[in-house]
C-alpha positions as a LaTeX table, in Angstrom:
\begin{tabular}{lrrr}
\hline
Residue & $x$ (\AA) & $y$ (\AA) & $z$ (\AA) \\
\hline
Unk1 & 2.89 & $-48.87$ & 32.57 \\
Unk2 & 3.38 & $-45.46$ & 34.13 \\
Unk3 & 1.02 & $-45.08$ & 37.10 \\
Unk4 & 0.24 & $-41.50$ & 38.24 \\
Unk5 & $-0.97$ & $-42.76$ & 41.63 \\
Unk6 & 2.08 & $-44.56$ & 42.99 \\
Unk7 & 0.67 & $-44.97$ & 46.51 \\
Unk8 & $-2.31$ & $-47.14$ & 45.45 \\
Unk9 & $-2.31$ & $-50.94$ & 45.55 \\
Unk10 & $-2.91$ & $-53.01$ & 42.45 \\
Unk11 & $-5.87$ & $-55.38$ & 42.26 \\
Unk12 & $-5.27$ & $-58.71$ & 40.52 \\
Unk13 & $-7.68$ & $-61.37$ & 39.36 \\
Unk14 & $-7.73$ & $-64.72$ & 37.64 \\
Unk15 & $-10.89$ & $-66.47$ & 36.47 \\
Unk16 & $-10.63$ & $-70.10$ & 35.29 \\
Unk17 & $-11.71$ & $-71.37$ & 31.90 \\
Unk18 & $-13.87$ & $-74.47$ & 31.69 \\
Unk19 & $-14.43$ & $-77.77$ & 29.92 \\
Unk20 & $-18.06$ & $-78.66$ & 29.22 \\
Unk21 & $-18.82$ & $-82.39$ & 29.27 \\
Unk22 & $-22.55$ & $-82.49$ & 28.47 \\
Unk23 & $-25.72$ & $-80.41$ & 28.51 \\
Unk24 & $-24.46$ & $-77.52$ & 26.40 \\
Unk25 & $-27.32$ & $-75.88$ & 24.53 \\
Unk26 & $-29.88$ & $-76.52$ & 27.26 \\
Unk27 & $-28.58$ & $-73.40$ & 29.05 \\
Unk28 & $-29.37$ & $-71.15$ & 26.05 \\
Unk29 & $-32.67$ & $-69.21$ & 26.12 \\
Unk30 & $-35.47$ & $-69.94$ & 25.48 \\
Unk31 & $-34.83$ & $-73.62$ & 26.26 \\
Unk32 & $-34.32$ & $-73.31$ & 30.05 \\
Unk33 & $-37.39$ & $-71.08$ & 30.43 \\
Unk34 & $-39.59$ & $-73.66$ & 28.73 \\
Unk35 & $-38.12$ & $-77.04$ & 29.61 \\
Unk36 & $-35.33$ & $-76.48$ & 32.14 \\
Unk37 & $-31.70$ & $-77.17$ & 31.32 \\
Unk38 & $-28.65$ & $-78.65$ & 33.00 \\
Unk39 & $-24.93$ & $-78.95$ & 32.24 \\
Unk40 & $-21.93$ & $-80.80$ & 33.62 \\
Unk41 & $-18.62$ & $-78.94$ & 33.48 \\
Unk42 & $-15.31$ & $-78.40$ & 35.26 \\
Unk43 & $-12.78$ & $-75.59$ & 35.41 \\
Unk44 & $-9.17$ & $-76.06$ & 34.34 \\
Unk45 & $-5.83$ & $-74.37$ & 35.01 \\
Unk46 & $-6.17$ & $-71.94$ & 32.12 \\
Unk47 & $-7.30$ & $-68.45$ & 33.11 \\
Unk48 & $-8.42$ & $-65.02$ & 32.12 \\
Unk49 & $-5.99$ & $-62.73$ & 33.96 \\
Unk50 & $-6.63$ & $-59.12$ & 34.92 \\
Unk51 & $-5.04$ & $-56.25$ & 36.80 \\
Unk52 & $-6.48$ & $-52.90$ & 37.90 \\
Unk53 & $-4.61$ & $-50.00$ & 39.45 \\
Unk54 & $-6.35$ & $-46.78$ & 40.57 \\
Unk55 & $-5.30$ & $-43.43$ & 39.09 \\
Unk56 & $-5.89$ & $-39.93$ & 40.36 \\
Unk57 & $-5.83$ & $-38.00$ & 37.07 \\
Unk58 & $-9.35$ & $-38.76$ & 35.80 \\
Unk59 & $-8.28$ & $-41.15$ & 33.02 \\
Unk60 & $-9.16$ & $-44.75$ & 32.17 \\
Unk61 & $-6.56$ & $-46.80$ & 30.33 \\
Unk62 & $-7.24$ & $-50.36$ & 29.11 \\
Unk63 & $-4.65$ & $-52.64$ & 27.56 \\
Unk64 & $-5.40$ & $-56.07$ & 26.04 \\
Unk65 & $-2.32$ & $-58.20$ & 25.41 \\
Unk66 & $-4.24$ & $-60.72$ & 23.29 \\
Unk67 & $-5.88$ & $-58.18$ & 21.00 \\
Unk68 & $-2.94$ & $-55.77$ & 20.92 \\
Unk69 & $-5.29$ & $-52.88$ & 21.72 \\
Unk70 & $-4.70$ & $-49.89$ & 23.99 \\
Unk71 & $-7.70$ & $-47.69$ & 24.87 \\
Unk72 & $-7.43$ & $-44.38$ & 26.74 \\
Unk73 & $-10.20$ & $-41.93$ & 27.70 \\
Unk74 & $-11.39$ & $-39.52$ & 30.37 \\
Unk75 & $-13.71$ & $-40.85$ & 33.09 \\
Unk76 & $-16.47$ & $-38.52$ & 31.88 \\
Unk77 & $-16.21$ & $-39.79$ & 28.29 \\
Unk78 & $-19.07$ & $-41.89$ & 26.91 \\
Unk79 & $-18.12$ & $-45.52$ & 26.33 \\
Unk80 & $-18.91$ & $-46.36$ & 22.70 \\
Unk81 & $-19.51$ & $-50.03$ & 21.85 \\
Unk82 & $-17.62$ & $-50.08$ & 18.56 \\
Unk83 & $-16.14$ & $-53.57$ & 18.52 \\
Unk84 & $-12.98$ & $-52.48$ & 20.37 \\
Unk85 & $-12.82$ & $-53.90$ & 23.92 \\
Unk86 & $-16.62$ & $-53.86$ & 24.21 \\
Unk87 & $-16.61$ & $-56.52$ & 26.94 \\
Unk88 & $-14.46$ & $-54.26$ & 29.12 \\
Unk89 & $-16.42$ & $-51.10$ & 28.32 \\
Unk90 & $-19.77$ & $-52.78$ & 29.04 \\
Unk91 & $-18.49$ & $-54.01$ & 32.42 \\
Unk92 & $-17.28$ & $-50.51$ & 33.33 \\
Unk93 & $-20.64$ & $-48.99$ & 32.33 \\
Unk94 & $-22.86$ & $-51.53$ & 34.11 \\
Unk95 & $-20.88$ & $-51.37$ & 37.36 \\
Unk96 & $-20.45$ & $-47.58$ & 37.11 \\
Unk97 & $-16.69$ & $-47.86$ & 37.48 \\
Unk98 & $-16.36$ & $-44.50$ & 35.70 \\
Unk99 & $-17.56$ & $-42.85$ & 38.90 \\
Unk100 & $-13.98$ & $-42.72$ & 40.18 \\
Unk101 & $-10.72$ & $-40.84$ & 39.74 \\
Unk102 & $-9.67$ & $-43.28$ & 37.03 \\
Unk103 & $-7.77$ & $-46.53$ & 36.73 \\
Unk104 & $-5.60$ & $-48.71$ & 34.49 \\
Unk105 & $-6.75$ & $-52.18$ & 33.42 \\
Unk106 & $-4.42$ & $-54.81$ & 31.98 \\
Unk107 & $-5.87$ & $-58.05$ & 30.50 \\
Unk108 & $-4.60$ & $-61.37$ & 29.20 \\
Unk109 & $-6.20$ & $-64.78$ & 28.54 \\
Unk110 & $-4.62$ & $-68.21$ & 28.23 \\
Unk111 & $-6.99$ & $-69.06$ & 25.34 \\
Unk112 & $-8.33$ & $-66.95$ & 22.49 \\
Unk113 & $-12.02$ & $-66.07$ & 21.93 \\
Unk114 & $-13.71$ & $-68.85$ & 19.99 \\
Unk115 & $-11.62$ & $-71.55$ & 21.67 \\
Unk116 & $-14.63$ & $-73.30$ & 23.19 \\
Unk117 & $-13.25$ & $-72.95$ & 26.73 \\
Unk118 & $-15.47$ & $-70.06$ & 27.80 \\
Unk119 & $-12.65$ & $-67.51$ & 27.66 \\
Unk120 & $-14.85$ & $-64.49$ & 26.86 \\
Unk121 & $-17.17$ & $-65.18$ & 29.79 \\
Unk122 & $-14.22$ & $-65.83$ & 32.11 \\
Unk123 & $-12.77$ & $-62.46$ & 31.05 \\
Unk124 & $-15.98$ & $-60.70$ & 32.11 \\
Unk125 & $-16.10$ & $-62.64$ & 35.39 \\
Unk126 & $-12.55$ & $-61.48$ & 36.06 \\
Unk127 & $-13.44$ & $-57.89$ & 35.18 \\
Unk128 & $-16.44$ & $-57.96$ & 37.51 \\
Unk129 & $-14.07$ & $-59.25$ & 40.20 \\
Unk130 & $-11.69$ & $-56.34$ & 39.62 \\
Unk131 & $-14.44$ & $-53.70$ & 39.83 \\
Unk132 & $-16.03$ & $-55.51$ & 42.79 \\
Unk133 & $-12.79$ & $-55.11$ & 44.75 \\
Unk134 & $-12.15$ & $-51.60$ & 43.39 \\
Unk135 & $-15.57$ & $-50.34$ & 44.50 \\
Unk136 & $-15.89$ & $-52.64$ & 47.53 \\
Unk137 & $-19.11$ & $-54.24$ & 46.23 \\
Unk138 & $-20.49$ & $-57.12$ & 48.39 \\
Unk139 & $-21.20$ & $-59.56$ & 45.54 \\
Unk140 & $-21.66$ & $-63.33$ & 45.94 \\
Unk141 & $-20.49$ & $-65.93$ & 43.39 \\
Unk142 & $-24.05$ & $-66.07$ & 42.04 \\
Unk143 & $-24.23$ & $-62.29$ & 41.69 \\
Unk144 & $-20.84$ & $-62.09$ & 39.95 \\
Unk145 & $-21.91$ & $-64.78$ & 37.48 \\
Unk146 & $-25.30$ & $-63.16$ & 36.86 \\
Unk147 & $-23.72$ & $-59.76$ & 36.24 \\
Unk148 & $-21.28$ & $-61.32$ & 33.78 \\
Unk149 & $-24.21$ & $-63.01$ & 32.02 \\
Unk150 & $-26.19$ & $-59.76$ & 31.80 \\
Unk151 & $-23.20$ & $-57.85$ & 30.44 \\
Unk152 & $-22.47$ & $-60.41$ & 27.75 \\
Unk153 & $-25.97$ & $-61.50$ & 26.75 \\
Unk154 & $-28.15$ & $-58.44$ & 27.45 \\
Unk155 & $-25.93$ & $-55.36$ & 27.28 \\
Unk156 & $-23.89$ & $-56.55$ & 24.30 \\
Unk157 & $-26.53$ & $-58.94$ & 22.89 \\
Unk158 & $-24.00$ & $-61.72$ & 22.30 \\
Unk159 & $-25.99$ & $-64.92$ & 21.91 \\
Unk160 & $-25.14$ & $-67.81$ & 24.20 \\
Unk161 & $-25.94$ & $-69.55$ & 27.42 \\
Unk162 & $-25.42$ & $-69.25$ & 31.16 \\
Unk163 & $-22.96$ & $-72.01$ & 31.99 \\
Unk164 & $-19.61$ & $-70.31$ & 31.30 \\
Unk165 & $-20.16$ & $-67.41$ & 33.72 \\
Unk166 & $-21.23$ & $-69.69$ & 36.59 \\
Unk167 & $-18.45$ & $-72.21$ & 35.96 \\
Unk168 & $-15.78$ & $-69.49$ & 36.10 \\
Unk169 & $-17.26$ & $-67.77$ & 39.14 \\
Unk170 & $-17.66$ & $-70.94$ & 41.24 \\
Unk171 & $-14.87$ & $-73.19$ & 39.92 \\
Unk172 & $-14.47$ & $-76.95$ & 40.31 \\
Unk173 & $-16.73$ & $-79.71$ & 39.03 \\
Unk174 & $-20.33$ & $-78.54$ & 38.87 \\
Unk175 & $-23.72$ & $-79.85$ & 37.82 \\
Unk176 & $-25.62$ & $-76.65$ & 37.03 \\
Unk177 & $-29.41$ & $-76.42$ & 36.59 \\
Unk178 & $-31.21$ & $-73.65$ & 34.70 \\
Unk179 & $-34.87$ & $-72.71$ & 35.11 \\
Unk180 & $-35.45$ & $-69.38$ & 33.39 \\
Unk181 & $-34.09$ & $-66.71$ & 35.74 \\
Unk182 & $-33.18$ & $-69.27$ & 38.42 \\
Unk183 & $-29.79$ & $-70.99$ & 38.38 \\
Unk184 & $-28.74$ & $-73.70$ & 40.84 \\
Unk185 & $-25.04$ & $-74.61$ & 41.07 \\
Unk186 & $-24.46$ & $-78.07$ & 42.55 \\
Unk187 & $-20.74$ & $-78.52$ & 43.41 \\
Unk188 & $-19.70$ & $-82.15$ & 42.99 \\
Unk189 & $-17.50$ & $-83.92$ & 45.52 \\
Unk190 & $-15.42$ & $-85.86$ & 43.01 \\
Unk191 & $-12.92$ & $-88.21$ & 44.66 \\
Unk192 & $-9.31$ & $-87.13$ & 44.13 \\
Unk193 & $-8.46$ & $-90.53$ & 42.63 \\
Unk194 & $-11.12$ & $-89.89$ & 39.98 \\
Unk195 & $-9.73$ & $-86.44$ & 39.23 \\
Unk196 & $-6.22$ & $-87.86$ & 38.94 \\
Unk197 & $-7.43$ & $-90.58$ & 36.57 \\
Unk198 & $-9.32$ & $-88.07$ & 34.44 \\
Unk199 & $-6.18$ & $-85.95$ & 34.12 \\
Unk200 & $-4.27$ & $-89.10$ & 33.17 \\
Unk201 & $-6.73$ & $-90.17$ & 30.48 \\
Unk202 & $-8.24$ & $-86.99$ & 29.05 \\
Unk203 & $-6.61$ & $-85.39$ & 26.01 \\
Unk204 & $-7.32$ & $-81.76$ & 25.14 \\
Unk205 & $-6.43$ & $-80.72$ & 21.58 \\
Unk206 & $-6.63$ & $-77.39$ & 19.77 \\
Unk207 & $-8.05$ & $-77.95$ & 16.29 \\
Unk208 & $-6.10$ & $-75.02$ & 14.88 \\
Unk209 & $-9.14$ & $-72.86$ & 14.18 \\
Unk210 & $-11.50$ & $-70.73$ & 16.24 \\
Unk211 & $-15.14$ & $-70.01$ & 15.47 \\
Unk212 & $-17.93$ & $-67.53$ & 16.17 \\
Unk213 & $-20.28$ & $-69.40$ & 18.48 \\
Unk214 & $-23.17$ & $-66.95$ & 18.16 \\
Unk215 & $-23.95$ & $-68.04$ & 14.58 \\
Unk216 & $-24.03$ & $-71.70$ & 15.59 \\
Unk217 & $-26.20$ & $-70.92$ & 18.61 \\
Unk218 & $-28.51$ & $-68.76$ & 16.50 \\
Unk219 & $-29.04$ & $-71.66$ & 14.10 \\
Unk220 & $-29.55$ & $-74.11$ & 16.96 \\
Unk221 & $-32.21$ & $-71.99$ & 18.68 \\
Unk222 & $-33.95$ & $-71.26$ & 15.36 \\
Unk223 & $-34.31$ & $-75.01$ & 14.91 \\
Unk224 & $-35.61$ & $-75.32$ & 18.48 \\
Unk225 & $-38.21$ & $-72.59$ & 17.86 \\
Unk226 & $-39.27$ & $-74.38$ & 14.67 \\
Unk227 & $-39.67$ & $-77.66$ & 16.66 \\
Unk228 & $-37.27$ & $-79.52$ & 14.39 \\
Unk229 & $-37.23$ & $-83.11$ & 15.58 \\
Unk230 & $-33.45$ & $-83.72$ & 15.56 \\
Unk231 & $-32.71$ & $-80.55$ & 17.55 \\
Unk232 & $-35.44$ & $-81.26$ & 20.12 \\
Unk233 & $-34.23$ & $-84.83$ & 20.54 \\
Unk234 & $-30.60$ & $-83.74$ & 20.78 \\
Unk235 & $-31.31$ & $-81.18$ & 23.50 \\
Unk236 & $-33.31$ & $-83.70$ & 25.50 \\
Unk237 & $-30.48$ & $-86.22$ & 25.18 \\
Unk238 & $-27.96$ & $-83.60$ & 26.32 \\
Unk239 & $-29.87$ & $-83.13$ & 29.58 \\
Unk240 & $-30.01$ & $-86.86$ & 30.24 \\
Unk241 & $-26.35$ & $-87.32$ & 29.35 \\
Unk242 & $-25.33$ & $-84.55$ & 31.77 \\
Unk243 & $-27.10$ & $-86.46$ & 34.56 \\
Unk244 & $-25.66$ & $-89.82$ & 33.49 \\
Unk245 & $-22.11$ & $-88.45$ & 33.26 \\
Unk246 & $-22.45$ & $-86.82$ & 36.67 \\
Unk247 & $-23.44$ & $-90.18$ & 38.16 \\
Unk248 & $-20.58$ & $-91.95$ & 36.37 \\
Unk249 & $-18.07$ & $-89.51$ & 37.90 \\
Unk250 & $-19.52$ & $-89.80$ & 41.40 \\
Unk251 & $-19.49$ & $-93.61$ & 41.16 \\
Unk252 & $-15.98$ & $-93.63$ & 39.63 \\
Unk253 & $-17.16$ & $-95.47$ & 36.51 \\
Unk254 & $-14.72$ & $-93.80$ & 34.15 \\
Unk255 & $-15.00$ & $-96.24$ & 31.25 \\
Unk256 & $-18.72$ & $-95.45$ & 31.27 \\
Unk257 & $-17.82$ & $-91.77$ & 31.36 \\
Unk258 & $-15.71$ & $-92.17$ & 28.23 \\
Unk259 & $-18.51$ & $-93.97$ & 26.40 \\
Unk260 & $-21.00$ & $-91.28$ & 27.47 \\
Unk261 & $-18.65$ & $-88.63$ & 26.10 \\
Unk262 & $-19.03$ & $-90.29$ & 22.70 \\
Unk263 & $-22.82$ & $-90.29$ & 23.11 \\
Unk264 & $-22.70$ & $-86.62$ & 24.04 \\
Unk265 & $-20.88$ & $-85.82$ & 20.78 \\
Unk266 & $-23.33$ & $-87.82$ & 18.67 \\
Unk267 & $-26.18$ & $-86.03$ & 20.44 \\
Unk268 & $-24.59$ & $-82.59$ & 20.13 \\
Unk269 & $-24.27$ & $-82.88$ & 16.36 \\
Unk270 & $-28.08$ & $-83.12$ & 16.15 \\
Unk271 & $-28.47$ & $-79.56$ & 17.44 \\
Unk272 & $-27.15$ & $-77.90$ & 14.27 \\
Unk273 & $-25.29$ & $-79.01$ & 11.12 \\
Unk274 & $-22.82$ & $-76.16$ & 11.79 \\
Unk275 & $-21.44$ & $-77.81$ & 14.95 \\
Unk276 & $-19.12$ & $-80.16$ & 13.08 \\
Unk277 & $-17.32$ & $-80.05$ & 9.74 \\
Unk278 & $-15.15$ & $-82.35$ & 7.63 \\
Unk279 & $-11.97$ & $-81.40$ & 9.52 \\
Unk280 & $-13.49$ & $-82.04$ & 12.94 \\
Unk281 & $-15.08$ & $-85.30$ & 11.73 \\
Unk282 & $-11.72$ & $-86.52$ & 10.43 \\
Unk283 & $-10.01$ & $-85.72$ & 13.75 \\
Unk284 & $-12.73$ & $-87.43$ & 15.73 \\
Unk285 & $-12.77$ & $-90.58$ & 13.59 \\
Unk286 & $-8.96$ & $-90.77$ & 13.69 \\
Unk287 & $-8.91$ & $-90.44$ & 17.49 \\
Unk288 & $-11.49$ & $-93.22$ & 17.83 \\
Unk289 & $-9.51$ & $-95.52$ & 15.51 \\
Unk290 & $-6.40$ & $-94.93$ & 17.64 \\
Unk291 & $-8.20$ & $-95.92$ & 20.85 \\
Unk292 & $-10.20$ & $-92.98$ & 22.21 \\
Unk293 & $-13.42$ & $-94.08$ & 23.94 \\
Unk294 & $-15.13$ & $-90.84$ & 22.99 \\
Unk295 & $-14.74$ & $-87.10$ & 22.70 \\
Unk296 & $-16.42$ & $-83.85$ & 21.77 \\
Unk297 & $-15.96$ & $-80.20$ & 20.92 \\
Unk298 & $-15.65$ & $-78.27$ & 24.20 \\
Unk299 & $-17.82$ & $-75.31$ & 23.15 \\
Unk300 & $-20.58$ & $-74.49$ & 20.70 \\
Unk301 & $-18.76$ & $-76.16$ & 17.80 \\
Unk302 & $-17.15$ & $-75.38$ & 14.48 \\
Unk303 & $-13.60$ & $-75.22$ & 15.88 \\
Unk304 & $-11.68$ & $-74.48$ & 19.05 \\
Unk305 & $-10.67$ & $-77.33$ & 21.36 \\
Unk306 & $-11.67$ & $-80.99$ & 21.30 \\
Unk307 & $-11.62$ & $-83.26$ & 24.34 \\
Unk308 & $-11.02$ & $-87.03$ & 24.16 \\
Unk309 & $-11.13$ & $-89.78$ & 26.78 \\
Unk310 & $-8.52$ & $-92.49$ & 26.20 \\
Unk311 & $-6.80$ & $-95.27$ & 28.07 \\
Unk312 & $-3.62$ & $-93.64$ & 29.37 \\
Unk313 & $-1.45$ & $-96.21$ & 27.55 \\
Unk314 & $-3.03$ & $-95.15$ & 24.24 \\
Unk315 & $-3.30$ & $-91.43$ & 24.83 \\
Unk316 & 0.10 & $-90.69$ & 23.28 \\
Unk317 & $-0.90$ & $-92.56$ & 20.10 \\
Unk318 & $-4.13$ & $-90.58$ & 19.85 \\
Unk319 & $-2.19$ & $-87.34$ & 20.41 \\
Unk320 & 0.37 & $-88.19$ & 17.73 \\
Unk321 & $-2.31$ & $-89.05$ & 15.16 \\
Unk322 & $-4.07$ & $-85.74$ & 15.83 \\
Unk323 & $-0.81$ & $-83.81$ & 15.53 \\
Unk324 & $-0.37$ & $-85.27$ & 12.05 \\
Unk325 & $-3.75$ & $-83.74$ & 11.17 \\
Unk326 & $-2.64$ & $-80.31$ & 12.38 \\
Unk327 & $-4.08$ & $-80.36$ & 15.91 \\
Unk328 & $-2.06$ & $-79.28$ & 18.95 \\
Unk329 & $-2.36$ & $-81.34$ & 22.17 \\
Unk330 & $-2.49$ & $-79.15$ & 25.29 \\
Unk331 & $-1.55$ & $-80.15$ & 28.83 \\
Unk332 & $-4.01$ & $-79.17$ & 31.55 \\
Unk333 & $-5.11$ & $-79.96$ & 35.10 \\
Unk334 & $-8.41$ & $-79.33$ & 36.83 \\
Unk335 & $-8.82$ & $-76.18$ & 38.93 \\
Unk336 & $-10.92$ & $-76.45$ & 42.07 \\
Unk337 & $-11.21$ & $-72.72$ & 42.72 \\
Unk338 & $-13.33$ & $-70.18$ & 40.91 \\
Unk339 & $-12.73$ & $-66.44$ & 40.60 \\
Unk340 & $-9.80$ & $-65.24$ & 42.73 \\
Unk341 & $-9.17$ & $-61.58$ & 43.52 \\
Unk342 & $-6.30$ & $-60.16$ & 45.57 \\
Unk343 & $-4.29$ & $-57.00$ & 46.15 \\
Unk344 & $-0.57$ & $-56.40$ & 45.68 \\
Unk345 & 0.58 & $-53.61$ & 47.97 \\
Unk346 & 3.21 & $-51.03$ & 47.15 \\
Unk347 & 6.07 & $-52.58$ & 49.11 \\
Unk348 & 5.61 & $-55.93$ & 47.33 \\
Unk349 & 5.36 & $-54.20$ & 43.95 \\
Unk350 & 8.59 & $-52.31$ & 44.59 \\
Unk351 & 10.32 & $-55.54$ & 45.56 \\
Unk352 & 9.17 & $-57.10$ & 42.27 \\
Unk353 & 10.36 & $-54.03$ & 40.35 \\
Unk354 & 13.80 & $-54.13$ & 41.99 \\
Unk355 & 14.09 & $-57.86$ & 41.37 \\
Unk356 & 13.09 & $-57.44$ & 37.73 \\
Unk357 & 15.60 & $-54.60$ & 37.28 \\
Unk358 & 18.37 & $-56.65$ & 38.86 \\
Unk359 & 17.50 & $-59.66$ & 36.71 \\
Unk360 & 17.55 & $-57.52$ & 33.59 \\
Unk361 & 21.00 & $-56.26$ & 34.49 \\
Unk362 & 22.39 & $-59.79$ & 34.61 \\
Unk363 & 21.23 & $-60.68$ & 31.13 \\
\hline
\end{tabular}
């Protein structure tokens, strides 16, 4: 990039993606307003990355590596929500970042939209973090998460729940409760031995396809509004399973945790027939035959990533069987921190630039 304002420091951010264990669906309106919801999730070492550098020429320039899109406009231009970088535009509009001399934004995510890891919400959390630092806004973790939720669900009317924004903002293992407009994040003090064992035994696999979660969520909530018995029962079970899995983790009962993961998947499928399909069913049944205690889709369903709990000695067999079905196992570790924002000052940037130039000359 060519930066007109060479004296300004660059703002960086990384917001972690998450794995949802149980409770998904109970965080989607109108369920929490009527019955109260709760989820159990944890952030992992996959991130939405962002960078912002101030300009002094009255222009805004946004580049998305993942989408291959470059957007350029004047600060006084109206931001049109036209399907091109709408998440970024909506964040700029809500936080009034246009009231400046301009800036460059550079974005990248470790997982694509529709992966089931909350990447879109993490991207907005990261963007809010960038503008927060840029405009020196005194926002708490709760306020960052709530702003990200409002941008995604209200400003852009993308259907979904609350959990992804709060998971990414706070980080770590969390049991999160939802009561209408009130959200309570309960950080869990999981013993390090338990975390190590989870990383040993959990297998994360990309199914090879992504999906649009809003259609699945729309169907799920339509069934809730119509009081369909399976959906109501499934949502109630999700709440109970989130509490049971939380207790299993705190008590270090990991075999129970694996069994509960299977129960969570059986319960989740009751929410909507669109959550699973023949490909996902085949992968799940194959993983169970090869020794997985249980597993589930990590997001709304229909595709993205699947998570399995296995005995470590059998995990490689489960992974190999899934690879033969076209899935891609992915290494990961848990991330204890939420949104991180920092500045890179000019002297450091110049050192990086000189090092990069020197390295390039040796190739």
